[in-house]
C-alpha positions as a Python dict, from the first residue, in 0.01 Angstrom:
ca = {
    (1, 'M'): (0, 0, 0),
    (2, 'D'): (-165, -79, 334),
    (3, 'P'): (-127, 177, 619),
    (4, 'E'): (125, -24, 834),
    (5, 'E'): (347, -67, 536),
    (6, 'Q'): (319, 307, 444),
    (7, 'L'): (422, 396, 811),
    (8, 'K'): (719, 158, 809),
    (9, 'R'): (829, 306, 483),
    (10, 'I'): (825, 665, 641),
    (11, 'V'): (993, 545, 960),
    (12, 'K'): (1272, 340, 805),
    (13, 'D'): (1530, 264, 1057),
    (14, 'T'): (1441, 554, 1301),
    (15, 'G'): (1184, 349, 1485),
    (16, 'E'): (959, 27, 1501),
    (17, 'V'): (601, 16, 1370),
    (18, 'N'): (349, -250, 1501),
    (19, 'S'): (-28, -303, 1451),
    (20, 'V'): (-217, -272, 1765),
    (21, 'Y'): (-598, -338, 1789),
    (22, 'G'): (-676, -154, 1468),
    (23, 'G'): (-422, 121, 1537),
    (24, 'F'): (-45, 141, 1558),
    (25, 'E'): (246, 160, 1821),
    (26, 'I'): (548, 335, 1697),
    (27, 'K'): (860, 298, 1909),
    (28, 'V'): (1100, 595, 1828),
    (29, 'S'): (1462, 483, 1851),
    (30, 'K'): (1639, 781, 1675),
    (31, 'P'): (1434, 1093, 1784),
    (32, 'A'): (1678, 1338, 1618),
    (33, 'L'): (1620, 1178, 1278),
    (34, 'F'): (1263, 1051, 1322),
    (35, 'P'): (1011, 1199, 1060),
    (36, 'W'): (771, 1343, 1303),
    (37, 'Y'): (567, 1562, 1066),
    (38, 'K'): (534, 1284, 804),
    (39, 'I'): (421, 1032, 1074),
    (40, 'F'): (167, 1251, 1236),
    (41, 'N'): (29, 1370, 900),
    (42, 'Q'): (6, 1014, 785),
    (43, 'L'): (-177, 905, 1097),
    (44, 'I'): (-426, 1189, 1075),
    (45, 'D'): (-485, 1131, 705),
    (46, 'I'): (-579, 772, 790),
    (47, 'D'): (-812, 897, 1064),
    (48, 'Q'): (-634, 787, 1360),
    (49, 'E'): (-644, 943, 1713),
    (50, 'V'): (-281, 981, 1847),
    (51, 'W'): (-122, 974, 2198),
    (52, 'L'): (244, 1022, 2291),
    (53, 'N'): (399, 835, 2596),
    (54, 'K'): (747, 770, 2727),
    (55, 'V'): (826, 394, 2792),
    (56, 'E'): (1155, 294, 2933),
    (57, 'G'): (1306, 625, 2838),
    (58, 'K'): (1185, 628, 2468),
    (59, 'I'): (902, 811, 2317),
    (60, 'N'): (613, 578, 2189),
    (61, 'I'): (344, 700, 1958),
    (62, 'T'): (8, 513, 1989),
    (63, 'S'): (-296, 541, 1778),
    (64, 'K'): (-640, 404, 1725),
    (65, 'P'): (-918, 461, 1480),
    (66, 'R'): (-1111, 783, 1535),
    (67, 'A'): (-1456, 698, 1706),
    (68, 'R'): (-1744, 811, 1478),
}
């Protein structure tokens, strides 16, 4: 399974996953139910750098491939 599909499978209906320039943008819509540990673990496992932001009152997780 490709990384985007894997992230979508983990997130289910608690957020939205989109590909962005080799990384991902995950918009968290249900923070109390969101699988935080699984998502961060998966992003780290696929060698992504991760940032958290708040956009329009919602938490966004943004990632990009780790520079080597």
